[in-house]
MIVOVEX-786142 format. One record per residue (C-alpha): residue number from 1; residue in one letter; x, y, z. Coordinates in pm, 1 decimal, padded with zeros to 6 digits. Layout:
// MIVOVEX-786142
<pt NUM; 'a'; <X; Y; Z>> ...
// end
This chain:
// MIVOVEX-786142
<pt 1; 'm'; <13107.6; -00767.7; 09402.5>> <pt 2; 'i'; <13456.2; -00767.0; 09293.0>> <pt 3; 'v'; <13476.4; -00834.1; 08917.9>> <pt 4; 'r'; <13849.0; -00979.6; 08849.6>> <pt 5; 'p'; <14008.4; -00886.1; 08529.8>> <pt 6; 'v'; <14036.7; -01172.7; 08268.4>> <pt 7; 'g'; <14311.6; -01188.7; 08025.8>> <pt 8; 'q'; <14480.3; -00848.4; 08129.3>> <pt 9; 'r'; <14850.8; -00824.1; 08250.6>> <pt 10; 'h'; <14927.4; -00612.0; 08540.1>> <pt 11; 'n'; <15276.7; -00500.6; 08645.8>> <pt 12; 'r'; <15282.3; -00340.3; 08987.2>> <pt 13; 'v'; <15030.6; -00217.3; 09220.0>> <pt 14; 'y'; <15091.5; 00146.9; 09417.5>> <pt 15; 'g'; <14898.6; 00288.0; 09691.3>> <pt 16; 'y'; <14862.1; 00636.2; 09696.6>> <pt 17; 'i'; <14777.1; 00802.0; 10052.2>> <pt 18; 'r'; <14733.5; 01166.9; 10138.0>> <pt 19; 'v'; <14678.4; 01336.8; 10487.4>> <pt 20; 's'; <14664.7; 01696.4; 10566.3>> <pt 21; 'l'; <14715.4; 01876.2; 10899.0>> <pt 22; 'a'; <14337.9; 01925.1; 10915.3>> <pt 23; 'd'; <14312.2; 01538.9; 10890.4>> <pt 24; 'v'; <14536.6; 01446.0; 11209.1>> <pt 25; 'n'; <14253.0; 01399.0; 11434.9>> <pt 26; 's'; <14031.0; 01226.1; 11192.5>> <pt 27; 'e'; <14039.5; 00847.7; 11229.0>> <pt 28; 'd'; <13835.9; 00812.5; 10909.0>> <pt 29; 'l'; <14123.3; 00989.7; 10716.5>> <pt 30; 's'; <14417.7; 00819.7; 10890.9>> <pt 31; 'v'; <14704.9; 00681.8; 10725.5>> <pt 32; 'k'; <14635.5; 00334.5; 10895.2>> <pt 33; 'r'; <14291.4; 00332.3; 10760.3>> <pt 34; 'q'; <14372.9; 00448.1; 10411.9>> <pt 35; 'r'; <14645.0; 00162.7; 10409.0>> <pt 36; 'r'; <14412.3; -00108.8; 10528.4>> <pt 37; 'l'; <14146.0; -00004.8; 10266.3>> <pt 38; 'i'; <14390.0; -00016.4; 09989.4>> <pt 39; 't'; <14582.7; -00324.7; 10099.3>> <pt 40; 'a'; <14239.6; -00505.5; 10134.0>> <pt 41; 'f'; <14104.6; -00405.5; 09770.4>> <pt 42; 'a'; <14447.1; -00505.7; 09620.7>> <pt 43; 'a'; <14431.4; -00848.2; 09784.2>> <pt 44; 's'; <14055.6; -00874.9; 09656.5>> <pt 45; 'k'; <14085.3; -00729.0; 09329.1>> <pt 46; 'y'; <14430.6; -00868.0; 09213.2>> <pt 47; 'e'; <14510.0; -01147.9; 09479.2>> <pt 48; 'k'; <14819.1; -00978.8; 09555.6>> <pt 49; 's'; <14974.2; -00720.6; 09798.7>> <pt 50; 'v'; <15064.7; -00355.8; 09747.6>> <pt 51; 'd'; <15406.9; -00321.7; 09593.4>> <pt 52; 'e'; <15482.3; 00024.1; 09730.3>> <pt 53; 'f'; <15305.3; 00286.9; 09901.9>> <pt 54; 'f'; <15332.3; 00665.5; 09839.1>> <pt 55; 'i'; <15239.8; 00877.0; 10121.0>> <pt 56; 'd'; <15211.2; 01245.1; 10126.7>> <pt 57; 't'; <15172.6; 01409.8; 10488.7>> <pt 58; 'e'; <15089.1; 01750.2; 10616.7>> <pt 59; 'c'; <14973.1; 01808.1; 10250.1>> <pt 60; 'l'; <14686.8; 02030.3; 10135.1>> <pt 61; 'g'; <14452.3; 01863.6; 09891.0>> <pt 62; 's'; <14467.5; 02196.2; 09699.1>> <pt 63; 't'; <14845.9; 02151.4; 09604.2>> <pt 64; 'k'; <14868.1; 02011.6; 09259.9>> <pt 65; 'i'; <14958.3; 01640.0; 09225.2>> <pt 66; 'l'; <15289.6; 01696.0; 09051.4>> <pt 67; 'e'; <15385.0; 01948.2; 09315.1>> <pt 68; 'r'; <15372.7; 01698.9; 09615.5>> <pt 69; 'e'; <15666.6; 01482.2; 09691.9>> <pt 70; 'a'; <15535.5; 01145.6; 09708.4>> <pt 71; 'a'; <15282.3; 01175.8; 09424.7>> <pt 72; 'r'; <15552.2; 01301.8; 09199.7>> <pt 73; 'e'; <15770.9; 00997.8; 09266.8>> <pt 74; 'm'; <15457.3; 00779.8; 09197.5>> <pt 75; 't'; <15387.6; 00943.3; 08863.3>> <pt 76; 'd'; <15749.9; 00918.3; 08772.7>> <pt 77; 'v'; <15770.8; 00547.3; 08824.8>> <pt 78; 'm'; <15429.2; 00422.0; 08706.1>> <pt 79; 'e'; <15421.6; 00257.2; 08364.5>> <pt 80; 'e'; <15188.2; 00087.6; 08140.9>> <pt 81; 'h'; <14964.9; -00205.5; 08312.2>> <pt 82; 'd'; <15037.5; -00055.1; 08652.2>> <pt 83; 'v'; <14760.9; -00012.1; 08926.4>> <pt 84; 'v'; <14704.8; 00302.5; 09126.0>> <pt 85; 'i'; <14461.4; 00268.1; 09437.4>> <pt 86; 't'; <14381.3; 00536.7; 09667.8>> <pt 87; 't'; <14060.5; 00571.1; 09873.2>> <pt 88; 'r'; <13878.6; 00857.7; 09780.2>> <pt 89; 'l'; <13884.9; 01137.3; 09504.3>> <pt 90; 'd'; <13987.8; 01405.9; 09755.5>> <pt 91; 'r'; <14279.1; 01199.6; 09886.0>> <pt 92; 'l'; <14421.4; 01231.9; 09502.8>> <pt 93; 's'; <14326.6; 01597.3; 09487.6>> <pt 94; 'm'; <14059.2; 01865.5; 09621.3>> <pt 95; 's'; <14125.5; 02074.3; 09293.2>> <pt 96; 'v'; <13873.6; 01986.2; 09001.0>> <pt 97; 'p'; <14110.5; 02131.2; 08731.4>> <pt 98; 'd'; <14407.8; 01937.0; 08852.8>> <pt 99; 'l'; <14191.3; 01620.6; 08843.9>> <pt 100; 'm'; <14076.6; 01686.7; 08469.9>> <pt 101; 'e'; <14436.5; 01722.0; 08384.2>> <pt 102; 'm'; <14583.0; 01444.2; 08571.4>> <pt 103; 'i'; <14309.7; 01160.2; 08525.4>> <pt 104; 'p'; <14359.9; 01163.3; 08156.5>> <pt 105; 'h'; <14754.4; 01142.2; 08226.8>> <pt 106; 'f'; <14676.0; 00803.7; 08389.3>> <pt 107; 'q'; <14447.9; 00700.3; 08125.2>> <pt 108; 'h'; <14700.6; 00779.1; 07832.0>> <pt 109; 't'; <14979.9; 00609.2; 08026.5>> <pt 110; 'g'; <14769.3; 00295.5; 08037.0>> <pt 111; 'v'; <14722.3; 00294.8; 08431.5>> <pt 112; 'h'; <14437.7; 00150.1; 08592.4>> <pt 113; 'l'; <14317.2; 00411.8; 08875.2>> <pt 114; 'y'; <14072.5; 00324.2; 09152.7>> <pt 115; 'f'; <13912.9; 00498.8; 09441.1>> <pt 116; 'c'; <13832.2; 00203.5; 09619.9>> <pt 117; 'e'; <13611.6; 00365.6; 09893.8>> <pt 118; 'q'; <13396.2; 00558.6; 09673.1>> <pt 119; 'f'; <13380.9; 00371.5; 09357.4>> <pt 120; 'g'; <13495.8; 00017.2; 09416.1>> <pt 121; 'd'; <13627.3; -00189.0; 09147.9>> <pt 122; 'm'; <13511.8; 00051.6; 08864.3>> <pt 123; 'p'; <13851.3; 00229.0; 08732.5>> <pt 124; 'i'; <13824.3; 00571.2; 08666.0>> <pt 125; 'a'; <14120.0; 00538.9; 08443.6>> <pt 126; 'h'; <14225.0; 00235.2; 08267.4>> <pt 127; 'r'; <14427.0; 00079.9; 07994.4>> <pt 128; 'e'; <14272.5; 00040.5; 07655.9>> <pt 129; 'p'; <14355.0; -00301.3; 07529.0>> <pt 130; 'd'; <14488.4; -00307.9; 07169.6>> <pt 131; 'r'; <14209.9; -00541.0; 07072.4>> <pt 132; 'q'; <13895.4; -00635.1; 07241.7>> <pt 133; 'i'; <13925.5; -00966.1; 07424.4>> <pt 134; 'e'; <13680.7; -01252.4; 07356.7>> <pt 135; 'g'; <13399.8; -01244.9; 07591.1>> <pt 136; 'm'; <13518.2; -00926.6; 07760.9>> <pt 137; 'e'; <13389.4; -00682.7; 07514.1>> <pt 138; 'h'; <13114.9; -00566.5; 07755.6>> <pt 139; 'h'; <13345.7; -00535.6; 08045.6>> <pt 140; 'v'; <13600.8; -00342.5; 07830.9>> <pt 141; 'd'; <13334.4; -00119.4; 07717.2>> <pt 142; 'l'; <13190.4; -00052.4; 08078.9>> <pt 143; 'd'; <13520.7; 00055.1; 08171.8>> <pt 144; 's'; <13553.5; 00305.7; 07897.9>> <pt 145; 'r'; <13190.8; 00464.9; 07974.6>> <pt 146; 'v'; <13295.8; 00491.5; 08344.4>> <pt 147; 'h'; <13585.4; 00690.1; 08251.2>> <pt 148; 'g'; <13402.4; 00909.7; 07989.8>> <pt 149; 'v'; <13111.7; 00968.5; 08233.1>> <pt 150; 'f'; <13357.7; 01059.5; 08523.9>> <pt 151; 'm'; <13552.4; 01303.6; 08280.4>> <pt 152; 'm'; <13215.4; 01469.8; 08174.9>> <pt 153; 'a'; <13105.1; 01480.5; 08553.1>> <pt 154; 'l'; <13401.9; 01649.4; 08647.8>> <pt 155; 'q'; <13393.1; 01897.9; 08337.3>> <pt 156; 'a'; <13045.1; 01989.1; 08458.2>> <pt 157; 'i'; <13132.5; 02025.9; 08807.3>> <pt 158; 'n'; <13431.8; 02240.7; 08708.4>> <pt 159; 'q'; <13200.4; 02454.4; 08514.4>> <pt 160; 'l'; <12977.9; 02497.6; 08802.4>> <pt 161; 'q'; <13231.4; 02585.6; 09041.9>> <pt 162; 'a'; <13361.1; 02856.8; 08800.0>> <pt 163; 'a'; <12993.6; 02996.0; 08747.9>> <pt 164; 't'; <12945.7; 02991.2; 09144.9>> <pt 165; 'k'; <13263.1; 03173.1; 09187.3>> <pt 166; 'r'; <13197.3; 03450.4; 08926.2>> <pt 167; 'd'; <12861.4; 03482.4; 09063.4>> <pt 168; 'k'; <12999.3; 03530.9; 09425.3>> <pt 169; 'c'; <13242.5; 03793.5; 09273.2>> <pt 170; 'e'; <12980.6; 04007.7; 09095.7>> <pt 171; 'h'; <12742.5; 03992.4; 09394.2>> <pt 172; 'k'; <13033.7; 04099.4; 09614.5>> <pt 173; 'k'; <13118.9; 04385.8; 09372.8>> <pt 174; 'i'; <12749.0; 04515.0; 09354.9>> <pt 175; 'e'; <12737.7; 04497.7; 09725.5>> <pt 176; 'l'; <13035.4; 04713.4; 09780.6>> <pt 177; 'v'; <12936.6; 04955.5; 09506.8>> <pt 178; 'r'; <12596.5; 04990.1; 09722.5>> <pt 179; 'k'; <12804.6; 05088.1; 10011.6>> <pt 180; 'g'; <12979.5; 05366.5; 09816.0>> <pt 181; 'f'; <13301.0; 05185.8; 09747.7>> <pt 182; 'w'; <13469.1; 05239.0; 09404.5>> <pt 183; 's'; <13452.0; 04968.6; 09158.8>> <pt 184; 'g'; <13704.5; 05093.1; 08917.9>> <pt 185; 'g'; <13707.4; 05254.6; 08580.1>> <pt 186; 'p'; <13880.7; 05560.4; 08400.6>> <pt 187; 'n'; <13660.5; 05826.3; 08587.7>> <pt 188; 'i'; <13537.8; 05902.2; 08941.0>> <pt 189; 'p'; <13187.4; 05999.0; 08967.4>> <pt 190; 'y'; <13148.2; 06385.2; 08961.0>> <pt 191; 'g'; <13060.2; 06480.7; 09340.7>> <pt 192; 'f'; <13327.1; 06231.6; 09478.3>> <pt 193; 'k'; <13697.1; 06165.8; 09572.1>> <pt 194; 'l'; <13867.2; 05843.8; 09660.2>> <pt 195; 'k'; <13972.7; 05761.6; 10033.2>> <pt 196; 'r'; <14109.6; 05471.7; 10138.6>> <pt 197; 'v'; <13921.6; 05306.7; 10440.9>> <pt 198; 'e'; <13938.6; 04981.3; 10619.3>> <pt 199; 'h'; <13620.0; 04749.8; 10549.4>> <pt 200; 'e'; <13610.8; 04386.1; 10649.9>> <pt 201; 'g'; <13977.0; 04352.1; 10723.4>> <pt 202; 'r'; <14084.9; 04515.2; 10396.2>> <pt 203; 'i'; <14175.6; 04850.5; 10284.6>> <pt 204; 'r'; <13931.1; 04971.1; 09978.5>> <pt 205; 'p'; <13869.8; 05266.1; 09808.4>> <pt 206; 'w'; <13552.8; 05461.1; 09922.8>> <pt 207; 'l'; <13377.7; 05736.8; 09745.2>> <pt 208; 'e'; <13390.9; 06026.5; 09976.7>> <pt 209; 'p'; <13127.5; 06303.1; 09896.4>> <pt 210; 'v'; <13262.8; 06643.8; 09805.0>> <pt 211; 'p'; <13037.1; 06872.2; 09949.6>> <pt 212; 'e'; <13073.5; 07152.1; 09674.6>> <pt 213; 'q'; <13003.2; 06931.5; 09403.5>> <pt 214; 'q'; <12727.8; 06714.5; 09588.5>> <pt 215; 'h'; <12518.8; 07033.6; 09596.0>> <pt 216; 'w'; <12509.2; 07042.4; 09205.1>> <pt 217; 'v'; <12463.7; 06676.6; 09185.5>> <pt 218; 'q'; <12153.7; 06705.5; 09427.5>> <pt 219; 'l'; <12014.1; 07005.9; 09223.6>> <pt 220; 'i'; <12011.3; 06808.4; 08897.7>> <pt 221; 'f'; <11791.2; 06556.9; 09054.3>> <pt 222; 'k'; <11552.8; 06822.3; 09204.6>> <pt 223; 'm'; <11545.8; 06994.1; 08886.5>> <pt 224; 'r'; <11444.7; 06658.9; 08719.1>> <pt 225; 'e'; <11170.0; 06621.5; 08967.2>> <pt 226; 'r'; <11025.4; 06939.9; 08829.8>> <pt 227; 'k'; <10993.7; 06768.3; 08472.6>> <pt 228; 'm'; <11300.9; 06986.4; 08330.0>> <pt 229; 'n'; <11448.2; 06810.3; 08029.6>> <pt 230; 'y'; <11846.1; 06754.8; 08015.3>> <pt 231; 's'; <11914.2; 07063.5; 07811.3>> <pt 232; 'k'; <11741.3; 07289.9; 08012.0>> <pt 233; 'i'; <11891.7; 07133.2; 08357.4>> <pt 234; 'a'; <12238.6; 07170.5; 08196.5>> <pt 235; 'r'; <12164.3; 07562.0; 08125.0>> <pt 236; 'e'; <12031.1; 07610.4; 08449.2>> <pt 237; 'i'; <12360.4; 07461.4; 08618.2>> <pt 238; 'n'; <12575.7; 07655.5; 08382.5>> <pt 239; 's'; <12413.9; 07974.7; 08484.1>> <pt 240; 'l'; <12460.2; 07916.4; 08835.9>> <pt 241; 'q'; <12829.0; 07815.8; 08861.5>> <pt 242; 'n'; <13137.7; 07849.0; 08664.9>> <pt 243; 'd'; <13354.6; 07543.8; 08782.9>> <pt 244; 'r'; <13223.1; 07328.5; 08522.1>> <pt 245; 'v'; <13048.7; 07324.0; 08187.5>> <pt 246; 'w'; <12757.1; 07095.9; 08196.0>> <pt 247; 'n'; <12605.6; 06945.4; 07859.8>> <pt 248; 'p'; <12287.4; 06744.8; 07815.3>> <pt 249; 's'; <12463.0; 06395.7; 07800.8>> <pt 250; 'q'; <12643.8; 06455.9; 08119.0>> <pt 251; 'v'; <12310.4; 06541.5; 08300.1>> <pt 252; 'r'; <12141.0; 06232.1; 08164.9>> <pt 253; 'n'; <12439.8; 06008.6; 08270.6>> <pt 254; 'v'; <12390.3; 06135.5; 08633.7>> <pt 255; 'l'; <12030.4; 06102.7; 08623.5>> <pt 256; 'r'; <12050.2; 05761.3; 08480.6>> <pt 257; 'q'; <12286.9; 05624.2; 08742.7>> <pt 258; 'p'; <12126.6; 05735.0; 09083.1>> <pt 259; 'e'; <12285.6; 05448.8; 09274.1>> <pt 260; 'r'; <12630.0; 05580.8; 09139.4>> <pt 261; 'y'; <12577.7; 05938.1; 09280.5>> <pt 262; 't'; <12413.6; 05859.7; 09596.8>> <pt 263; 'v'; <12610.1; 05912.1; 09910.2>> <pt 264; 'q'; <12678.9; 05610.7; 10121.4>> <pt 265; 's'; <12837.0; 05527.1; 10448.3>> <pt 266; 'p'; <13147.0; 05289.5; 10453.7>> 
// end
């Protein structure tokens, strides 16, 4: 059921439409359908026609709102008491950080923002009146609650997306390390040298074994299997070669990171 505003003044009603190249074959997202829905909503809610449509075509949803030609024109002309109607959240933007930045801008400007296909006549942004209108206190309070809850939901989604992205990055990093790729750092593990190889369409630094050094690394693990302590292993290795002087701490570091010193195939 449409609830018409009582005692509120509205200047102009704008419709915003966005289509990307991927939407061309989608009747559901066509310019014609978006225009029809916005026009019907304006007539039902405000009993007037849309004053002007702003249409971004061949525009990615990830493009920032203020970097789109039509959207920027709309934000430049909209004023307090104006109404902006679009069909869905993803028509305005598919970037949660961008929505979190722009929706408060609509709110502070005093613009009523509607996503008519998703949220009906509940404004996601609205002009906060200077005083509460008699008989409309509950309605005004509901609008404020809707805006507040929506922004909290966006913030939660943004945090979830950021956490998911970090989680995927960490898992990918661990997966690459397990396959023998170098994750970066001040020192390359003893027993390896860097070699650039192609992996999954990208050139990545792989830890290529150095046979002469790998001999001593493997010997360290074998000595540890014989229950030798770090100091004794260091003494034994030093007595067998002169290329590097080993100390107990270095031996311990090798033994505590077996996955780092295990030879892998890219």
